[in-house]
C-alpha atoms as one frame of an Amber mdcrd trajectory, in Angstrom:
protein
  12.322 -52.029  26.440  10.343 -55.193  27.165   7.353 -54.748  29.478   5.502
 -57.733  30.924   1.888 -56.909  31.770   0.065 -59.131  34.257  -3.688 -59.299
  33.658  -4.081 -59.469  29.899  -7.858 -59.047  29.664  -8.195 -55.964  31.863
  -8.909 -52.407  30.773  -5.458 -51.049  31.574  -3.669 -54.033  30.025  -5.645
 -53.690  26.803  -4.993 -49.946  26.774  -1.272 -50.549  27.238  -1.236 -52.947
  24.309  -3.040 -50.406  22.138  -0.885 -47.483  23.301   2.417 -49.119  22.401
   1.640 -49.507  18.703   3.242 -46.160  17.774   6.127 -46.345  20.250   9.194
 -48.473  20.836   8.187 -50.445  23.915   7.396 -54.119  23.470   4.364 -55.159
  25.486   3.919 -58.806  26.383   0.684 -59.421  28.258  -0.318 -62.664  29.933
  -3.238 -63.777  32.054  -4.415 -67.030  33.521  -3.627 -69.855  33.163  -0.212
 -69.057  31.660   0.508 -66.401  34.276  -1.505 -67.099  37.411  -0.732 -64.995
  40.470  -2.080 -67.825  42.589   0.619 -70.126  41.224   4.207 -69.072  41.947
   5.561 -71.591  39.426   3.816 -69.826  36.528   5.314 -66.497  37.609   8.840
 -67.865  37.579   8.286 -69.667  34.275   7.054 -66.520  32.530   9.984 -64.506
  33.897  12.357 -67.078  32.440  10.598 -67.041  29.077  10.194 -63.283  28.646
  13.140 -61.826  30.632  11.286 -58.527  31.094  12.833 -55.127  31.805   9.791
 -54.042  33.822   6.537 -55.499  35.167   3.130 -53.805  35.202   0.696 -55.588
  37.490  -2.713 -54.740  36.059  -4.372 -57.913  37.366  -7.012 -57.406  40.026
 -10.212 -58.728  41.526 -12.410 -55.673  40.931 -15.946 -56.856  41.739 -16.471
 -54.694  44.818 -19.796 -56.253  45.784 -18.914 -59.878  45.088 -15.786 -59.515
  47.243 -18.080 -59.251  50.273 -19.221 -62.851  49.820 -15.963 -64.156  48.343
 -13.140 -62.553  50.340 -10.753 -65.458  49.762 -10.759 -64.852  46.005 -10.270
 -61.117  46.464  -7.289 -61.561  48.789  -5.781 -64.295  46.624  -5.643 -62.030
  43.558  -5.244 -58.607  45.181  -2.909 -59.450  48.068  -1.244 -62.876  47.896
  -0.669 -62.623  44.141   1.122 -59.251  44.263   3.254 -60.565  47.115   4.471
 -63.489  44.988   5.009 -61.217  42.004   6.929 -58.562  43.938   9.160 -61.186
  45.560  10.069 -62.493  42.110  10.726 -58.934  40.885  13.005 -58.281  43.842
  14.902 -61.530  43.311  15.555 -60.637  39.677  16.019 -56.864  40.215  13.119
 -56.032  37.885  11.157 -52.831  38.673   7.436 -53.197  39.308   4.552 -50.836
  38.601   1.567 -51.998  40.632  -1.956 -50.614  40.190  -4.100 -49.917  43.220
  -7.282 -48.064  44.080  -8.940 -45.052  45.670 -10.988 -47.484  47.769  -8.155
 -47.735  50.300  -9.748 -44.583  51.811 -12.973 -44.374  53.817 -14.269 -41.168
  52.265 -14.411 -39.142  55.474 -11.998 -36.439  54.293 -13.615 -33.283  52.928
 -10.875 -32.568  50.371  -8.784 -34.564  47.925  -6.770 -37.457  49.348  -2.976
 -37.300  49.120  -0.522 -40.161  49.521   0.165 -39.358  53.181  -3.465 -39.471
  54.316  -4.470 -42.343  56.615  -5.889 -45.383  54.843  -9.058 -47.008  56.148
 -10.859 -49.153  53.554 -14.568 -49.688  54.095 -14.814 -53.150  52.569 -13.102
 -56.342  51.489 -12.099 -55.041  48.068 -10.321 -51.990  49.450  -8.712 -53.990
  52.243  -7.432 -56.629  49.829  -5.916 -53.950  47.587  -4.326 -52.182  50.561
  -2.831 -55.479  51.732  -1.418 -55.975  48.238   0.138 -52.494  48.361   1.846
 -53.326  51.631   3.179 -56.636  50.327   4.631 -54.906  47.246   6.254 -52.150
  49.289   7.775 -54.635  51.731   9.063 -57.136  49.172  10.274 -55.038  46.231
  12.429 -51.930  46.793  12.103 -50.819  43.178   8.347 -50.360  43.016   5.863
 -47.692  41.987   2.337 -48.115  43.300  -0.216 -46.139  41.292  -3.548 -45.553
  42.982  -6.194 -44.683  40.430  -9.982 -44.461  40.377 -13.218 -44.982  38.450
 -11.460 -46.484  35.431 -13.382 -46.720  32.172 -12.492 -47.567  28.571 -13.827
 -49.223  25.439 -12.639 -52.571  26.851 -14.191 -54.938  29.367 -16.933 -53.960
  31.795 -17.126 -50.435  33.199 -19.536 -47.655  34.078 -19.422 -45.822  30.749
 -20.181 -48.959  28.728 -22.941 -49.921  31.160 -24.624 -46.531  30.800 -24.656
 -46.761  27.008 -25.942 -50.329  27.106 -28.761 -49.500  29.519 -29.763 -46.472
  27.458 -30.527 -48.743  24.525 -33.572 -50.098  26.365 -34.375 -47.534  29.063
 -35.263 -43.859  28.751 -34.516 -42.924  32.366 -31.797 -44.087  34.752 -31.413
 -43.416  38.479 -27.750 -42.785  39.333 -26.047 -42.076  42.669 -25.157 -38.411
  43.118 -23.481 -38.342  46.550 -20.266 -40.257  45.841 -17.439 -38.142  44.400
 -14.284 -39.312  42.654 -11.975 -38.930  39.638 -13.197 -40.702  36.487 -10.085
 -42.026  34.713  -9.767 -43.020  31.069  -7.653 -46.176  30.871  -5.881 -44.952
  27.716  -4.668 -41.840  29.543  -3.480 -43.965  32.464  -1.658 -46.296  30.070
   0.148 -43.327  28.510   1.341 -42.237  31.953   2.530 -45.744  32.808   4.556
 -45.967  29.612   5.999 -42.503  30.163   7.484 -43.443  33.534   8.404 -47.019
  32.571  11.369 -45.905  30.481  12.740 -43.818  33.319  12.417 -46.666  35.792
  14.243 -49.079  33.482  16.987 -46.692  32.414  17.528 -45.267  35.915  17.568
 -41.711  34.659  19.194 -40.082  37.682  16.929 -37.756  39.637  13.979 -38.489
  37.314  13.428 -41.866  39.009  11.175 -41.893  42.058   9.929 -44.977  43.861
   6.928 -45.267  46.150   3.192 -44.618  46.080   1.461 -42.116  43.792  -2.050
 -41.013  42.943  -2.750 -40.932  39.188  -6.275 -40.214  37.980  -8.270 -38.042
  35.630  -8.090 -34.365  36.542 -11.220 -32.882  38.047 -14.041 -34.547  39.919
 -17.534 -35.881  39.398 -20.298 -37.893  40.972 -21.565 -41.016  39.247 -24.619
 -39.003  38.231 -22.495 -36.249  36.694 -20.390 -38.825  34.878 -23.514 -40.461
  33.452 -24.875 -37.138  32.236 -21.580 -36.354  30.498 -21.596 -39.781  28.856
 -25.070 -39.154  27.442 -24.209 -35.618  26.377 -21.311 -36.942  24.351 -23.357
 -39.862  23.077 -26.134 -37.551  21.884 -23.619 -35.467  19.941 -22.331 -38.612
  18.259 -25.750 -40.055  17.459 -25.545 -42.737  20.130 -28.065 -43.871  22.785
 -29.150 -41.414  25.494 -31.277 -41.429  28.622 -32.526 -38.989  31.216 -30.508
 -39.257  34.431 -32.273 -38.899  37.766 -30.057 -38.138  40.765 -30.492 -40.388
  43.798 -28.715 -40.897  47.122 -26.531 -43.869  47.981 -29.172 -44.889  50.516
 -31.664 -45.240  47.657 -29.449 -47.806  45.907 -28.219 -50.268  48.562 -25.331
 -52.560  47.615 -23.553 -55.379  49.489 -20.360 -53.299  49.777 -20.126 -49.857
  51.321 -18.423 -47.283  49.110 -16.601 -44.092  50.127 -18.622 -40.920  49.618
 -15.408 -39.103  48.716 -12.480 -40.828  47.035 -11.061 -37.882  45.092  -7.310
 -38.206  44.595  -4.733 -35.412  44.763  -2.299 -36.184  41.932   0.109 -33.277
  42.517   2.923 -35.511  43.835   2.996 -37.491  40.594   3.037 -34.276  38.585
   5.830 -32.816  40.724   8.058 -35.908  40.577   7.397 -37.047  37.017   6.094
 -33.927  35.303   2.975 -35.755  34.138  -0.678 -34.887  34.502  -3.614 -36.834
  33.103  -6.152 -34.871  31.030  -9.449 -33.697  32.452 -11.862 -36.589  32.901
 -14.274 -35.096  30.347 -11.603 -35.393  27.642 -11.436 -39.104  28.307 -15.215
 -39.486  28.251 -15.331 -37.759  24.871 -12.717 -40.102  23.389 -14.206 -43.224
  24.952 -17.797 -42.553  23.918 -16.799 -41.666  20.372 -14.782 -44.877  20.127
 -17.670 -46.976  21.442 -20.190 -45.392  19.086 -17.863 -45.852  16.133 -17.403
 -49.533  16.941 -21.120 -50.336  16.948
C-alpha cells in the first residue's frame, strides 16, 4: 500500500513516517514547494509521479492567533488547498483521510462533542478548517475526516515541547486552567490512521465507513493539568520541571478566542472501526521520555 502524505514537516506526518518502519505501508511525504496545496499543478504532478493508493492530508495552517491577522493564508491552506486536493482524489478515485480540529466547536456544550453536534467556530482558524471539511465532503465521496485535538509529539512546535523548554529557564509558569480538551499524542493518532488506511484501500466490506469522525486521546485535561503531567513525567526522567500556577483565560489574553470546552466524543470511531486511542497520559509519558532521551 502506497500512502501519500501531504504536509511533510508536520507532527502527524513525521509520526506517520516513523510509525511505518515496522509495517508494510510505504509512506511518501511531500511538502512545499514540491507539493503545494496553493498550486493545483503540483498536486496533479505528484499524483502522476507517486500513483498513491491513499492520501493523508496532514497539511494545515495551525497558528491560531496569527490566523486572526492573516486570514487569507489560513483559508488558502486550510480550505482552498483541501478543495483542490479532494477534487484530484475524486477524479482519480483515490480515498482521502483529511485531518481537522476540535476548534470547529464554540465550547458552549457542557459535555463531550459528538459528530452530530452543531459547529460554530469562534475564530478564523476554526472557520478555515470547517470550510476545508465542507469542501472535502462535497468534492470527494471516498473521504474520512478525522477531527482531533491538542496534538503534541517530539516533532515540531507543540505545548509539551514548549513547557519543557520554558522550564529550563523559569521555575514557575502560569497556565490556563479553564479550557478543557483531549491531549492527543501524534504517534497514537498515526497508528489509528494507518490502521484504517488498509481497510479504505482494500474496501473490506462492512469494515469501511466514510464520513466524519472524532479521534483523540482518551480522557480530558485542562492546559494546566497537561502541564503538570508533563513536569511530573519529566521529573521522573531527570528532565526540567517547574511549578505550575493555574490562571483563567481572562488572565492570559490572546488575539484569538478559544473554546472553553472542546472535548471530543470518540465513540463513533470506536464503534465503526474498533479502535480507541490510549489515555492521554500514556502519550505524555512516551513523549516526555523521548524528548528527554534526545537531549
